[in-house]
Z-matrix of the N, CA and C atoms (Angstrom, degrees):
N
C 1 1.422
C 2 1.531 1 108.78
N 3 1.268 2 116.60 1 126.16
C 4 1.460 3 123.45 2 -175.76
C 5 1.523 4 110.06 3 -89.71
N 6 1.352 5 115.54 4 157.73
C 7 1.456 6 121.33 5 177.46
C 8 1.531 7 107.51 6 -86.91
N 9 1.287 8 116.01 7 125.00
C 10 1.458 9 121.78 8 179.92
C 11 1.526 10 110.30 9 -86.77
N 12 1.321 11 118.82 10 155.97
C 13 1.470 12 121.17 11 178.78
C 14 1.523 13 112.88 12 -58.61
N 15 1.299 14 118.89 13 -32.96
C 16 1.463 15 120.69 14 178.77
C 17 1.532 16 110.85 15 -66.60
N 18 1.322 17 114.95 16 -34.98
C 19 1.465 18 119.25 17 176.54
C 20 1.528 19 110.70 18 -65.56
N 21 1.334 20 117.25 19 -39.43
C 22 1.456 21 121.50 20 178.34
C 23 1.528 22 110.76 21 -64.37
N 24 1.338 23 116.95 22 -39.38
C 25 1.457 24 120.06 23 178.99
C 26 1.526 25 110.28 24 -62.77
N 27 1.298 26 117.11 25 -43.03
C 28 1.458 27 121.61 26 179.10
C 29 1.531 28 110.28 27 -66.55
N 30 1.318 29 115.23 28 -41.93
C 31 1.461 30 120.19 29 -179.62
C 32 1.528 31 110.97 30 -62.46
N 33 1.337 32 117.55 31 -46.79
C 34 1.456 33 120.79 32 -179.95
C 35 1.535 34 111.74 33 -67.33
N 36 1.298 35 117.15 34 -31.84
C 37 1.458 36 121.16 35 177.44
C 38 1.520 37 112.08 36 -67.79
N 39 1.309 38 115.87 37 -34.44
C 40 1.465 39 120.88 38 -178.77
C 41 1.532 40 112.83 39 -85.83
N 42 1.330 41 118.54 40 -13.75
C 43 1.460 42 121.86 41 -178.10
C 44 1.523 43 111.73 42 -60.69
N 45 1.305 44 117.66 43 -37.90
C 46 1.465 45 120.83 44 -179.76
C 47 1.523 46 110.88 45 -63.64
N 48 1.337 47 115.72 46 -43.13
C 49 1.470 48 119.31 47 179.52
C 50 1.534 49 110.64 48 -65.72
N 51 1.307 50 116.22 49 -40.95
C 52 1.462 51 120.77 50 -179.85
C 53 1.520 52 110.28 51 -64.87
N 54 1.323 53 117.40 52 -43.04
C 55 1.461 54 119.87 53 -178.75
C 56 1.524 55 111.07 54 -66.70
N 57 1.349 56 118.01 55 -37.27
C 58 1.463 57 120.60 56 177.90
C 59 1.523 58 110.92 57 -63.55
N 60 1.316 59 117.30 58 -43.51
C 61 1.471 60 119.09 59 179.80
C 62 1.522 61 110.55 60 -67.33
N 63 1.347 62 116.96 61 -36.35
C 64 1.465 63 119.90 62 178.81
C 65 1.529 64 110.26 63 -65.58
N 66 1.322 65 117.64 64 -41.46
C 67 1.454 66 121.63 65 178.83
C 68 1.524 67 110.46 66 -65.15
N 69 1.328 68 116.57 67 -40.34
C 70 1.469 69 120.00 68 178.65
C 71 1.529 70 110.91 69 -63.99
N 72 1.324 71 116.28 70 -41.15
C 73 1.463 72 119.50 71 179.20
C 74 1.527 73 110.83 72 -66.03
N 75 1.334 74 116.52 73 -40.84
C 76 1.458 75 119.59 74 178.61
C 77 1.525 76 111.37 75 -66.32
N 78 1.329 77 117.35 76 -37.93
C 79 1.460 78 120.71 77 178.87
C 80 1.525 79 110.59 78 -64.71
N 81 1.333 80 116.68 79 -41.42
C 82 1.468 81 119.75 80 178.25
C 83 1.525 82 110.53 81 -64.42
N 84 1.327 83 116.23 82 -39.96
C 85 1.461 84 120.25 83 179.27
C 86 1.534 85 110.55 84 -65.54
N 87 1.339 86 116.93 85 -44.50
C 88 1.460 87 120.27 86 178.81
C 89 1.519 88 111.83 87 -64.15
N 90 1.320 89 116.19 88 -38.27
C 91 1.461 90 119.57 89 178.81
C 92 1.527 91 110.77 90 -63.96
N 93 1.326 92 117.08 91 -41.88
C 94 1.464 93 119.45 92 178.29
C 95 1.529 94 110.74 93 -66.88
N 96 1.335 95 117.71 94 -36.50
C 97 1.458 96 121.11 95 177.20
C 98 1.535 97 110.75 96 -63.27
N 99 1.334 98 116.64 97 -43.81
C 100 1.467 99 120.08 98 178.53
C 101 1.525 100 111.23 99 -63.77
N 102 1.319 101 116.18 100 -39.91
C 103 1.468 102 120.00 101 178.70
C 104 1.527 103 110.21 102 -63.55
N 105 1.322 104 116.89 103 -43.59
C 106 1.467 105 120.65 104 178.85
C 107 1.528 106 111.35 105 -63.74
N 108 1.334 107 116.62 106 -38.62
C 109 1.458 108 120.45 107 179.41
C 110 1.535 109 110.90 108 -67.17
N 111 1.331 110 117.48 109 -42.38
C 112 1.465 111 120.57 110 177.49
C 113 1.522 112 110.61 111 -63.28
N 114 1.317 113 117.04 112 -40.11
C 115 1.462 114 121.31 113 178.74
C 116 1.526 115 110.44 114 -63.91
N 117 1.334 116 117.12 115 -39.86
C 118 1.459 117 120.97 116 178.71
C 119 1.530 118 110.70 117 -65.25
N 120 1.338 119 117.07 118 -40.63
C 121 1.468 120 120.36 119 177.60
C 122 1.530 121 110.78 120 -65.48
N 123 1.324 122 116.92 121 -39.24
C 124 1.465 123 120.78 122 179.88
C 125 1.527 124 110.16 123 -65.52
N 126 1.325 125 117.42 124 -42.26
C 127 1.461 126 120.39 125 178.43
C 128 1.530 127 111.45 126 -66.36
N 129 1.336 128 117.08 127 -38.77
C 130 1.463 129 120.31 128 178.06
C 131 1.523 130 110.16 129 -65.55
N 132 1.327 131 117.15 130 -39.72
C 133 1.462 132 120.26 131 178.66
C 134 1.518 133 110.50 132 -66.22
N 135 1.332 134 117.35 133 -37.48
C 136 1.466 135 120.66 134 178.36
C 137 1.525 136 110.87 135 -65.85
N 138 1.338 137 116.96 136 -36.97
C 139 1.466 138 120.00 137 178.76
C 140 1.525 139 111.35 138 -66.71
N 141 1.331 140 116.67 139 -37.86
C 142 1.451 141 120.98 140 -176.57
C 143 1.524 142 113.11 141 -83.47
N 144 1.308 143 117.71 142 -12.87
C 145 1.462 144 120.95 143 -176.94
C 146 1.525 145 110.19 144 -69.54
N 147 1.311 146 115.19 145 144.15
C 148 1.456 147 121.49 146 178.05
C 149 1.519 148 107.29 147 -98.72
N 150 1.316 149 115.99 148 122.01
C 151 1.453 150 121.07 149 -178.43
C 152 1.524 151 108.40 150 -104.85
N 153 1.328 152 116.28 151 127.36
C 154 1.457 153 120.71 152 179.88
C 155 1.525 154 108.38 153 -78.98
N 156 1.317 155 115.64 154 127.77
C 157 1.454 156 120.11 155 -179.44
C 158 1.513 157 110.46 156 -86.90
N 159 1.312 158 114.87 157 161.46
C 160 1.455 159 119.69 158 177.66
C 161 1.524 160 109.24 159 -72.97
N 162 1.321 161 115.88 160 143.35
C 163 1.456 162 119.65 161 179.43
C 164 1.525 163 108.71 162 -80.04
N 165 1.312 164 115.59 163 131.15
C 166 1.457 165 120.58 164 178.53
C 167 1.514 166 108.84 165 -113.92
N 168 1.302 167 114.99 166 155.43
C 169 1.462 168 120.03 167 -179.98
C 170 1.519 169 107.88 168 -85.26
N 171 1.338 170 115.73 169 120.09
C 172 1.453 171 120.01 170 -179.21
C 173 1.519 172 109.36 171 -126.30
N 174 1.297 173 115.42 172 147.37
C 175 1.451 174 120.77 173 175.74
C 176 1.511 175 112.23 174 77.72
N 177 1.340 176 115.83 175 176.19
C 178 1.462 177 119.26 176 179.39
C 179 1.520 178 111.13 177 -71.56
N 180 1.306 179 116.02 178 145.66
C 181 1.454 180 121.13 179 179.39
C 182 1.517 181 107.92 180 -95.92
N 183 1.309 182 116.87 181 94.66
C 184 1.457 183 122.78 182 -174.16
C 185 1.515 184 111.23 183 -70.70
N 186 1.316 185 117.96 184 -35.92
C 187 1.461 186 121.12 185 -176.97
C 188 1.525 187 112.14 186 -61.02
N 189 1.301 188 119.24 187 -41.01
C 190 1.463 189 121.30 188 179.92
C 191 1.526 190 110.44 189 -65.55
N 192 1.326 191 117.75 190 -40.97
C 193 1.460 192 120.89 191 -179.17
C 194 1.526 193 110.62 192 -66.97
N 195 1.317 194 118.22 193 -39.30
C 196 1.462 195 121.72 194 -178.17
C 197 1.518 196 110.51 195 -68.27
N 198 1.309 197 118.83 196 -37.65
C 199 1.457 198 122.08 197 -179.18
C 200 1.526 199 112.54 198 -80.36
N 201 1.302 200 117.69 199 -20.75
C 202 1.463 201 119.67 200 -177.23
C 203 1.529 202 111.51 201 -71.59
N 204 1.333 203 119.22 202 -23.10
C 205 1.453 204 121.47 203 -179.24
C 206 1.530 205 112.15 204 -85.57
N 207 1.328 206 118.75 205 -15.20
C 208 1.465 207 119.80 206 177.51
C 209 1.521 208 108.26 207 -75.51
N 210 1.354 209 116.85 208 143.34
C 211 1.461 210 123.66 209 -168.62
C 212 1.509 211 115.72 210 -66.92
N 213 1.355 212 114.45 211 -178.17
C 214 1.450 213 122.89 212 -179.05
C 215 1.511 214 108.38 213 134.01
N 216 1.326 215 118.14 214 115.12
C 217 1.456 216 119.89 215 -176.52
C 218 1.516 217 111.86 216 -78.77
N 219 1.331 218 118.05 217 -30.42
C 220 1.456 219 120.81 218 -179.43
C 221 1.514 220 112.03 219 -73.01
N 222 1.315 221 117.74 220 -20.31
C 223 1.458 222 120.74 221 -177.27
C 224 1.525 223 111.75 222 -99.71
N 225 1.298 224 118.26 223 7.55
C 226 1.457 225 121.41 224 -177.19
C 227 1.520 226 112.87 225 -62.69
N 228 1.327 227 116.59 226 -42.05
C 229 1.468 228 119.68 227 -179.35
C 230 1.521 229 110.90 228 -67.66
N 231 1.316 230 117.54 229 -38.31
C 232 1.459 231 120.92 230 178.69
C 233 1.518 232 110.22 231 -65.22
N 234 1.332 233 116.27 232 -39.43
C 235 1.457 234 120.22 233 -178.76
C 236 1.514 235 110.79 234 -67.04
N 237 1.321 236 116.56 235 -40.00
C 238 1.459 237 119.53 236 179.81
C 239 1.521 238 110.58 237 -63.90
N 240 1.324 239 117.56 238 -42.59
C 241 1.463 240 119.82 239 -179.58
C 242 1.522 241 110.75 240 -69.22
N 243 1.331 242 117.78 241 -35.97
C 244 1.462 243 119.28 242 178.84
C 245 1.527 244 110.35 243 -69.88
N 246 1.336 245 117.32 244 -34.30
C 247 1.465 246 119.96 245 176.72
C 248 1.515 247 110.37 246 -67.03
N 249 1.344 248 117.19 247 -39.95
C 250 1.463 249 120.29 248 177.87
C 251 1.528 250 110.68 249 -62.89
N 252 1.337 251 115.76 250 -42.68
C 253 1.462 252 119.66 251 178.87
C 254 1.519 253 110.54 252 -66.10
N 255 1.324 254 117.09 253 -38.12
C 256 1.458 255 120.84 254 179.72
C 257 1.525 256 110.49 255 -64.95
N 258 1.350 257 116.90 256 -38.74
C 259 1.460 258 119.97 257 178.81
C 260 1.517 259 110.71 258 -68.15
N 261 1.336 260 117.77 259 -37.70
C 262 1.461 261 120.83 260 179.54
C 263 1.521 262 111.32 261 -69.98
N 264 1.328 263 117.81 262 -36.63
C 265 1.460 264 121.96 263 -176.10
C 266 1.516 265 113.14 264 -90.37
N 267 1.315 266 118.27 265 0.56
C 268 1.454 267 120.94 266 -174.30
C 269 1.526 268 110.40 267 -66.63
N 270 1.310 269 114.80 268 121.78
C 271 1.464 270 121.75 269 178.40
C 272 1.511 271 106.83 270 -126.54
N 273 1.301 272 116.48 271 126.12
C 274 1.450 273 120.79 272 -178.66
C 275 1.521 274 107.86 273 -95.66
N 276 1.338 275 114.74 274 127.06
C 277 1.462 276 120.22 275 -179.93
C 278 1.514 277 109.24 276 -126.31
N 279 1.310 278 115.62 277 148.41
C 280 1.451 279 121.56 278 177.62
C 281 1.531 280 108.57 279 -77.66
N 282 1.336 281 118.79 280 120.48
C 283 1.471 282 119.90 281 -178.25
C 284 1.533 283 112.73 282 -68.43
N 285 1.327 284 118.26 283 -21.38
C 286 1.453 285 121.13 284 179.94
C 287 1.531 286 112.91 285 -87.59
N 288 1.329 287 116.01 286 -8.24
C 289 1.455 288 120.59 287 -178.19
C 290 1.517 289 110.49 288 -66.45
N 291 1.318 290 117.31 289 125.01
C 292 1.453 291 121.88 290 179.01
C 293 1.508 292 114.35 291 86.16
N 294 1.314 293 119.23 292 1.60
C 295 1.469 294 122.37 293 -178.54
C 296 1.524 295 112.27 294 -91.20
N 297 1.321 296 116.60 295 -27.79
C 298 1.463 297 120.20 296 -176.18
C 299 1.527 298 108.92 297 -100.85
N 300 1.333 299 115.19 298 134.94
C 301 1.455 300 121.17 299 179.53
C 302 1.531 301 108.05 300 -120.15
N 303 1.321 302 115.76 301 124.47
C 304 1.452 303 120.79 302 179.64
C 305 1.517 304 108.29 303 -92.53
N 306 1.349 305 116.86 304 103.66
C 307 1.447 306 121.37 305 -177.98
C 308 1.517 307 112.66 306 -91.84
N 309 1.339 308 117.45 307 -6.76
C 310 1.453 309 119.89 308 -177.87
C 311 1.522 310 111.40 309 -76.89
N 312 1.310 311 118.09 310 -19.30
C 313 1.462 312 120.68 311 173.32
C 314 1.461 313 111.52 312 100.96
């Protein structure tokens, strides 16, 4: 079956519509690819970012104990409450814990 001239006219008339839809589909695909690439860069940057942690109180607080023995009658009640809090919060930790690394396996 041969292609008739009327078929060619219809085909050429529809080529513009087909090319526009193809370009739109390619643009949508490229846009999604760019979005995925930006998301991948953002996730990689988040992985490499250094986040500062909150400082926690660790170990015995020597400064409070040393100052609690120095005199002052007006500060007696404060010292007693700080000593009570120190006794409640006292946690004993091994200073050598986490210092030695066994690399032999």
